[in-house]
PATOR-826662 format. One record per residue (C-alpha): residue in three letters; x, y, z. Coordinates in nm, 2 decimals, decimal comma. Example, Ala and Ser with C-alpha at 12.3 -4.5 7.8 and 13.67 -1.06 7.14 Angstrom:
BEGIN
+-----+--------+--------+--------+
!   r !   east !  north !     up !
+-----+--------+--------+--------+
! ALA !   1,23 !  -0,45 !   0,78 !
! SER !   1,37 !  -0,11 !   0,71 !
+-----+--------+--------+--------+
% end
This chain:
BEGIN
+-----+--------+--------+--------+
!   r !   east !  north !     up !
+-----+--------+--------+--------+
! UNK !   0,00 !   0,00 !   0,00 !
! UNK !   0,12 !   0,35 !  -0,08 !
! UNK !  -0,03 !   0,69 !   0,00 !
! UNK !   0,05 !   1,03 !  -0,15 !
! UNK !   0,25 !   1,12 !   0,17 !
! UNK !   0,47 !   0,81 !   0,13 !
! UNK !   0,51 !   0,88 !  -0,24 !
! UNK !   0,63 !   1,23 !  -0,16 !
! UNK !   0,88 !   1,09 !   0,09 !
! UNK !   1,02 !   0,85 !  -0,17 !
! UNK !   1,06 !   1,14 !  -0,41 !
! UNK !   1,24 !   1,33 !  -0,14 !
! UNK !   1,50 !   1,05 !  -0,11 !
! UNK !   1,37 !   0,87 !   0,19 !
! UNK !   1,43 !   0,49 !   0,16 !
! UNK !   1,27 !   0,35 !   0,48 !
! UNK !   0,90 !   0,40 !   0,44 !
! UNK !   0,58 !   0,23 !   0,54 !
! UNK !   0,41 !   0,01 !   0,28 !
! UNK !   0,13 !  -0,10 !   0,51 !
! UNK !  -0,02 !   0,23 !   0,62 !
! UNK !   0,20 !   0,29 !   0,92 !
! UNK !   0,21 !  -0,06 !   1,07 !
! UNK !   0,58 !  -0,12 !   0,98 !
! UNK !   0,86 !   0,03 !   0,77 !
! UNK !   1,04 !  -0,13 !   0,47 !
! UNK !   1,36 !  -0,04 !   0,29 !
! UNK !   1,30 !   0,03 !  -0,08 !
! UNK !   1,53 !   0,02 !  -0,38 !
! UNK !   1,52 !   0,30 !  -0,63 !
! UNK !   1,67 !   0,27 !  -0,97 !
! UNK !   1,69 !   0,53 !  -1,24 !
! UNK !   1,33 !   0,51 !  -1,35 !
! UNK !   1,18 !   0,24 !  -1,12 !
! UNK !   1,11 !   0,17 !  -0,76 !
! UNK !   1,09 !  -0,17 !  -0,60 !
! UNK !   0,82 !  -0,20 !  -0,34 !
! UNK !   0,85 !  -0,54 !  -0,17 !
! UNK !   0,91 !  -0,72 !  -0,50 !
! UNK !   0,69 !  -0,50 !  -0,72 !
! UNK !   0,88 !  -0,29 !  -0,97 !
! UNK !   0,68 !   0,03 !  -1,05 !
! UNK !   0,76 !   0,34 !  -1,25 !
! UNK !   0,89 !   0,64 !  -1,08 !
! UNK !   0,65 !   0,84 !  -1,29 !
! UNK !   0,36 !   0,66 !  -1,12 !
! UNK !   0,51 !   0,75 !  -0,78 !
! UNK !   0,51 !   1,12 !  -0,90 !
! UNK !   0,15 !   1,09 !  -1,00 !
! UNK !   0,04 !   0,94 !  -0,67 !
! UNK !   0,22 !   1,22 !  -0,48 !
! UNK !  -0,01 !   1,47 !  -0,65 !
! UNK !  -0,33 !   1,29 !  -0,52 !
! UNK !  -0,51 !   1,35 !  -0,20 !
! UNK !  -0,70 !   1,13 !   0,05 !
! UNK !  -0,63 !   0,80 !  -0,13 !
! UNK !  -0,45 !   0,47 !  -0,09 !
! UNK !  -0,30 !   0,27 !  -0,38 !
! UNK !  -0,16 !  -0,07 !  -0,43 !
! UNK !   0,08 !  -0,20 !  -0,71 !
! UNK !  -0,02 !  -0,49 !  -0,94 !
! UNK !   0,16 !  -0,60 !  -1,27 !
! UNK !   0,37 !  -0,28 !  -1,28 !
! UNK !   0,07 !  -0,04 !  -1,24 !
! UNK !  -0,10 !   0,12 !  -0,94 !
! UNK !  -0,47 !   0,10 !  -0,85 !
! UNK !  -0,67 !   0,29 !  -0,59 !
! UNK !  -0,83 !   0,10 !  -0,30 !
! UNK !  -1,18 !   0,20 !  -0,40 !
! UNK !  -1,49 !   0,04 !  -0,53 !
! UNK !  -1,77 !   0,20 !  -0,74 !
! UNK !  -2,11 !   0,04 !  -0,74 !
! UNK !  -2,43 !   0,21 !  -0,64 !
! UNK !  -2,21 !   0,41 !  -0,41 !
! UNK !  -1,84 !   0,50 !  -0,40 !
! UNK !  -1,63 !   0,33 !  -0,14 !
! UNK !  -1,27 !   0,41 !  -0,07 !
! UNK !  -0,99 !   0,37 !   0,19 !
! UNK !  -0,87 !   0,71 !   0,31 !
! UNK !  -0,54 !   0,75 !   0,50 !
! UNK !  -0,52 !   0,94 !   0,84 !
! UNK !  -0,24 !   1,00 !   1,08 !
! UNK !  -0,28 !   0,64 !   1,20 !
! UNK !  -0,54 !   0,38 !   1,10 !
! UNK !  -0,72 !   0,46 !   0,78 !
! UNK !  -1,09 !   0,53 !   0,75 !
! UNK !  -1,36 !   0,42 !   0,51 !
! UNK !  -1,53 !   0,69 !   0,30 !
! UNK !  -1,87 !   0,63 !   0,13 !
! UNK !  -1,99 !   0,89 !  -0,12 !
! UNK !  -1,75 !   1,14 !   0,04 !
! UNK !  -1,87 !   1,08 !   0,40 !
! UNK !  -1,61 !   0,94 !   0,64 !
! UNK !  -1,73 !   0,65 !   0,85 !
! UNK !  -1,50 !   0,73 !   1,14 !
! UNK !  -1,43 !   1,04 !   1,34 !
! UNK !  -1,10 !   1,19 !   1,23 !
! UNK !  -1,12 !   1,54 !   1,37 !
! UNK !  -0,87 !   1,57 !   1,66 !
! UNK !  -0,86 !   1,19 !   1,68 !
! UNK !  -0,79 !   0,88 !   1,47 !
! UNK !  -1,02 !   0,58 !   1,39 !
! UNK !  -0,82 !   0,34 !   1,61 !
! UNK !  -0,81 !   0,58 !   1,90 !
! UNK !  -1,18 !   0,66 !   1,87 !
! UNK !  -1,27 !   0,30 !   1,86 !
! UNK !  -1,07 !   0,22 !   2,18 !
! UNK !  -1,24 !   0,51 !   2,36 !
! UNK !  -1,58 !   0,38 !   2,27 !
! UNK !  -1,50 !   0,03 !   2,39 !
! UNK !  -1,36 !   0,20 !   2,71 !
! UNK !  -1,67 !   0,39 !   2,80 !
! UNK !  -1,87 !   0,08 !   2,75 !
! UNK !  -1,63 !  -0,12 !   2,97 !
! UNK !  -1,58 !  -0,42 !   2,74 !
! UNK !  -1,39 !  -0,69 !   2,94 !
! UNK !  -1,44 !  -1,04 !   2,83 !
! UNK !  -1,78 !  -1,19 !   2,75 !
! UNK !  -1,98 !  -1,20 !   2,42 !
! UNK !  -1,98 !  -0,90 !   2,20 !
! UNK !  -2,20 !  -0,80 !   1,90 !
! UNK !  -2,07 !  -0,54 !   1,66 !
! UNK !  -2,38 !  -0,44 !   1,46 !
! UNK !  -2,21 !  -0,25 !   1,18 !
! UNK !  -1,86 !  -0,39 !   1,09 !
! UNK !  -1,71 !  -0,13 !   0,86 !
! UNK !  -1,34 !  -0,18 !   0,87 !
! UNK !  -1,37 !  -0,40 !   1,17 !
! UNK !  -1,18 !  -0,19 !   1,43 !
! UNK !  -1,45 !  -0,24 !   1,69 !
! UNK !  -1,46 !  -0,62 !   1,65 !
! UNK !  -1,08 !  -0,64 !   1,67 !
! UNK !  -1,07 !  -0,40 !   1,96 !
! UNK !  -1,31 !  -0,62 !   2,15 !
! UNK !  -1,08 !  -0,92 !   2,10 !
! UNK !  -0,79 !  -0,72 !   2,24 !
! UNK !  -1,00 !  -0,65 !   2,55 !
! UNK !  -1,05 !  -1,02 !   2,61 !
! UNK !  -1,39 !  -1,09 !   2,45 !
! UNK !  -1,46 !  -1,46 !   2,43 !
! UNK !  -1,70 !  -1,44 !   2,14 !
! UNK !  -1,72 !  -1,15 !   1,88 !
! UNK !  -1,99 !  -1,14 !   1,61 !
! UNK !  -1,97 !  -0,86 !   1,35 !
! UNK !  -2,23 !  -0,79 !   1,09 !
! UNK !  -2,19 !  -0,60 !   0,77 !
! UNK !  -2,46 !  -0,52 !   0,52 !
! UNK !  -2,26 !  -0,40 !   0,21 !
! UNK !  -2,02 !  -0,64 !   0,03 !
! UNK !  -1,80 !  -0,35 !  -0,10 !
! UNK !  -1,73 !  -0,25 !   0,26 !
! UNK !  -1,60 !  -0,61 !   0,32 !
! UNK !  -1,39 !  -0,59 !   0,01 !
! UNK !  -1,23 !  -0,26 !   0,12 !
! UNK !  -1,17 !  -0,41 !   0,47 !
! UNK !  -0,99 !  -0,71 !   0,31 !
! UNK !  -0,75 !  -0,47 !   0,14 !
! UNK !  -0,68 !  -0,27 !   0,46 !
! UNK !  -0,37 !  -0,39 !   0,65 !
! UNK !  -0,53 !  -0,26 !   0,98 !
! UNK !  -0,82 !  -0,49 !   0,93 !
! UNK !  -0,63 !  -0,81 !   0,88 !
! UNK !  -0,72 !  -0,97 !   1,22 !
! UNK !  -1,08 !  -0,95 !   1,12 !
! UNK !  -1,03 !  -1,23 !   0,87 !
! UNK !  -0,81 !  -1,47 !   1,07 !
! UNK !  -1,10 !  -1,68 !   1,21 !
! UNK !  -1,14 !  -1,54 !   1,56 !
! UNK !  -1,43 !  -1,32 !   1,47 !
! UNK !  -1,77 !  -1,45 !   1,34 !
! UNK !  -1,85 !  -1,24 !   1,03 !
! UNK !  -2,20 !  -1,22 !   0,90 !
! UNK !  -2,31 !  -1,06 !   0,58 !
! UNK !  -2,66 !  -0,90 !   0,61 !
! UNK !  -2,87 !  -0,62 !   0,76 !
! UNK !  -2,84 !  -0,63 !   1,14 !
! UNK !  -3,21 !  -0,54 !   1,16 !
! UNK !  -3,29 !  -0,90 !   1,03 !
! UNK !  -2,97 !  -1,08 !   1,13 !
! UNK !  -3,03 !  -1,03 !   1,51 !
! UNK !  -3,35 !  -1,23 !   1,49 !
! UNK !  -3,14 !  -1,55 !   1,45 !
! UNK !  -2,96 !  -1,49 !   1,79 !
! UNK !  -3,08 !  -1,66 !   2,11 !
! UNK !  -3,23 !  -1,44 !   2,38 !
! UNK !  -2,99 !  -1,31 !   2,64 !
! UNK !  -2,68 !  -1,41 !   2,44 !
! UNK !  -2,46 !  -1,10 !   2,43 !
! UNK !  -2,30 !  -0,91 !   2,72 !
! UNK !  -2,20 !  -0,61 !   2,51 !
! UNK !  -2,34 !  -0,45 !   2,20 !
! UNK !  -2,17 !  -0,18 !   2,00 !
! UNK !  -2,41 !   0,00 !   1,77 !
! UNK !  -2,23 !   0,25 !   1,54 !
! UNK !  -2,48 !   0,28 !   1,25 !
! UNK !  -2,46 !   0,48 !   0,93 !
! UNK !  -2,63 !   0,82 !   0,92 !
! UNK !  -3,01 !   0,82 !   0,99 !
! UNK !  -3,08 !   0,91 !   0,63 !
! UNK !  -2,90 !   0,59 !   0,52 !
! UNK !  -3,02 !   0,35 !   0,78 !
! UNK !  -3,32 !   0,49 !   0,97 !
! UNK !  -3,45 !   0,14 !   1,06 !
! UNK !  -3,14 !   0,09 !   1,28 !
! UNK !  -3,25 !   0,39 !   1,49 !
! UNK !  -3,61 !   0,25 !   1,54 !
! UNK !  -3,77 !   0,13 !   1,86 !
! UNK !  -3,84 !  -0,20 !   1,69 !
! UNK !  -3,47 !  -0,26 !   1,64 !
! UNK !  -3,38 !  -0,15 !   1,99 !
! UNK !  -3,63 !  -0,41 !   2,12 !
! UNK !  -3,46 !  -0,67 !   1,91 !
! UNK !  -3,12 !  -0,58 !   2,07 !
! UNK !  -3,28 !  -0,58 !   2,42 !
! UNK !  -3,40 !  -0,94 !   2,36 !
! UNK !  -3,06 !  -1,08 !   2,27 !
! UNK !  -2,87 !  -0,91 !   2,55 !
! UNK !  -2,80 !  -1,07 !   2,89 !
! UNK !  -2,94 !  -0,92 !   3,20 !
! UNK !  -2,70 !  -0,64 !   3,30 !
! UNK !  -2,56 !  -0,63 !   2,95 !
! UNK !  -2,45 !  -0,29 !   2,82 !
! UNK !  -2,50 !  -0,11 !   2,49 !
! UNK !  -2,31 !   0,17 !   2,32 !
! UNK !  -2,50 !   0,37 !   2,06 !
! UNK !  -2,31 !   0,63 !   1,85 !
! UNK !  -2,54 !   0,93 !   1,79 !
! UNK !  -2,30 !   1,22 !   1,70 !
! UNK !  -2,29 !   1,56 !   1,85 !
! UNK !  -2,56 !   1,66 !   2,10 !
! UNK !  -2,69 !   1,92 !   1,86 !
! UNK !  -2,74 !   1,67 !   1,58 !
! UNK !  -3,08 !   1,71 !   1,42 !
! UNK !  -3,27 !   1,54 !   1,15 !
! UNK !  -3,56 !   1,74 !   1,00 !
! UNK !  -3,57 !   1,95 !   1,31 !
! UNK !  -3,58 !   1,66 !   1,55 !
! UNK !  -3,32 !   1,62 !   1,82 !
! UNK !  -3,15 !   1,29 !   1,72 !
! UNK !  -2,99 !   1,21 !   2,06 !
! UNK !  -3,30 !   1,28 !   2,26 !
! UNK !  -3,51 !   1,07 !   2,02 !
! UNK !  -3,26 !   0,78 !   2,05 !
! UNK !  -3,27 !   0,79 !   2,43 !
! UNK !  -3,65 !   0,80 !   2,43 !
! UNK !  -3,68 !   0,50 !   2,20 !
! UNK !  -3,41 !   0,31 !   2,40 !
! UNK !  -3,61 !   0,36 !   2,72 !
! UNK !  -3,93 !   0,25 !   2,55 !
! UNK !  -3,75 !  -0,07 !   2,45 !
! UNK !  -3,66 !  -0,13 !   2,81 !
! UNK !  -3,31 !   0,00 !   2,85 !
! UNK !  -3,21 !   0,21 !   3,15 !
! UNK !  -2,91 !   0,40 !   3,29 !
! UNK !  -2,88 !   0,63 !   2,99 !
! UNK !  -2,56 !   0,84 !   2,98 !
! UNK !  -2,42 !   1,05 !   2,69 !
! UNK !  -2,04 !   1,06 !   2,65 !
! UNK !  -1,93 !   1,38 !   2,49 !
! UNK !  -1,58 !   1,25 !   2,40 !
! UNK !  -1,71 !   0,97 !   2,18 !
! UNK !  -2,04 !   1,13 !   2,10 !
! UNK !  -2,25 !   0,83 !   2,20 !
! UNK !  -2,49 !   0,69 !   2,46 !
! UNK !  -2,43 !   0,39 !   2,69 !
! UNK !  -2,72 !   0,21 !   2,86 !
! UNK !  -2,80 !  -0,12 !   3,03 !
! UNK !  -3,05 !  -0,40 !   3,01 !
+-----+--------+--------+--------+
% end
């Protein structure tokens, strides 16, 4: 993997660079008109072209470079940050990147929830940082659900998501609204619900869905629900207040909004 920043460093003469988005560094060989990137010989002109790009990640194949991006009904691409990359869909970033990084933000969310062992449900996989983070915190069972195949494909290309596909995490392809019906009652100790925007997945903000989550959670189980900033509104409606009202109606208690991670924790 190579980013515009790494391409610029190569052109500046740096020979120890990261080819996996910051996870490690590698020594590269530069000839007169080519660069060898872990066995891939690529043209120096292509490196110059990448250096002129912004907010993109590229990989070499057969002497050429291709962007880590998929265009279907929507446009999905991997976007570099100061640390772990984020996923961008139709120009909207799926992680908080202002004054934080996706990996740090994920760890803080798991921290406020208090994940420590037990069974974890990650309702919206994305790049899988939440599911992997739950494993790091000792979760015994982690189930992660993703609705969109292009998201899974981007995650498979992302070095930071590699543990997601090593067999420790149960991956399910489908809409969480329907998938959760297959789980037994009282199964999960922790649920992390970080859904897309309300305009893209309104059913995942519904009281009906919250009741489904309540059913599959163990007594005393805890839920984290990302809502965004306290002032977030949809068609004039206070999003956070509406979410809390519907969670209470579904049976949850102990509501608390966490400003740092812009989400609500509650308990069954």
